[in-house]
C-alpha positions as CSV (number, residue, x, y, z in Angstrom):
1,X,-3.5,-8.3,-11.0
2,X,-1.0,-5.7,-12.2
3,X,-0.5,-2.6,-10.2
4,X,1.5,0.6,-10.7
5,X,3.7,0.3,-7.7
6,X,7.1,-1.4,-7.5
7,X,9.1,-2.4,-4.4
8,X,10.7,0.6,-2.8
9,X,8.3,3.2,-4.3
10,X,7.4,6.1,-2.0
11,X,3.6,6.2,-1.6
12,X,0.9,8.0,0.4
13,X,-1.6,5.8,2.2
14,X,-5.0,7.5,2.3
15,X,-7.1,7.4,5.5
16,X,-10.4,9.1,6.3
17,X,-8.6,11.7,8.3
18,X,-5.6,12.3,6.1
19,X,-2.6,10.6,4.6
20,X,0.6,8.9,5.9
21,X,3.9,8.5,4.0
22,X,5.0,4.9,3.4
23,X,7.3,2.7,1.3
24,X,5.6,0.1,-0.9
25,X,7.0,-3.4,-0.1
26,X,4.8,-5.6,-2.3
27,X,1.3,-6.7,-3.3
28,X,-0.8,-9.3,-1.5
29,X,-2.2,-11.7,-4.2
30,X,-4.2,-13.9,-1.8
31,X,-6.9,-11.3,-1.4
32,X,-8.0,-11.4,-5.0
33,X,-8.0,-15.2,-5.0
34,X,-10.5,-15.1,-2.1
35,X,-12.6,-12.4,-3.6
36,X,-11.3,-9.4,-1.7
37,X,-9.8,-6.2,-2.9
38,X,-6.1,-6.2,-4.0
39,X,-3.8,-5.6,-1.0
40,X,-0.5,-3.9,-0.5
41,X,2.2,-4.3,2.1
42,X,3.8,-1.0,3.2
43,X,6.2,0.4,5.8
44,X,5.2,3.7,7.3
45,X,8.2,6.1,7.1
46,X,7.1,8.1,10.2
47,X,6.9,5.1,12.6
48,X,8.6,2.2,10.7
49,X,5.4,0.2,11.4
50,X,4.3,-2.3,8.7
51,X,0.7,-2.7,7.5
52,X,-1.4,-4.4,4.9
53,X,-3.7,-1.9,3.2
54,X,-6.0,-1.9,0.2
55,X,-4.1,-1.1,-3.0
56,X,-6.7,1.6,-3.9
57,X,-5.6,3.6,-0.9
58,X,-2.1,4.2,-2.3
59,X,-0.9,7.2,-4.2
60,X,2.6,7.5,-5.6
61,X,4.6,10.4,-4.1
62,X,7.8,11.9,-5.5
């Protein structure tokens, strides 16, 4: 599945209580193979933690 983000893009990760800044690292293709939503791998810029999140929760930031 194609997505609008490329490695290194700055993104916002949306949560129920707000957003966090992150860097897009790549997409996780296994989730769609097993019937789940498309996933993304990100690094949060405020803590340098990595996470796997649903692609729909990402918004590009400038």
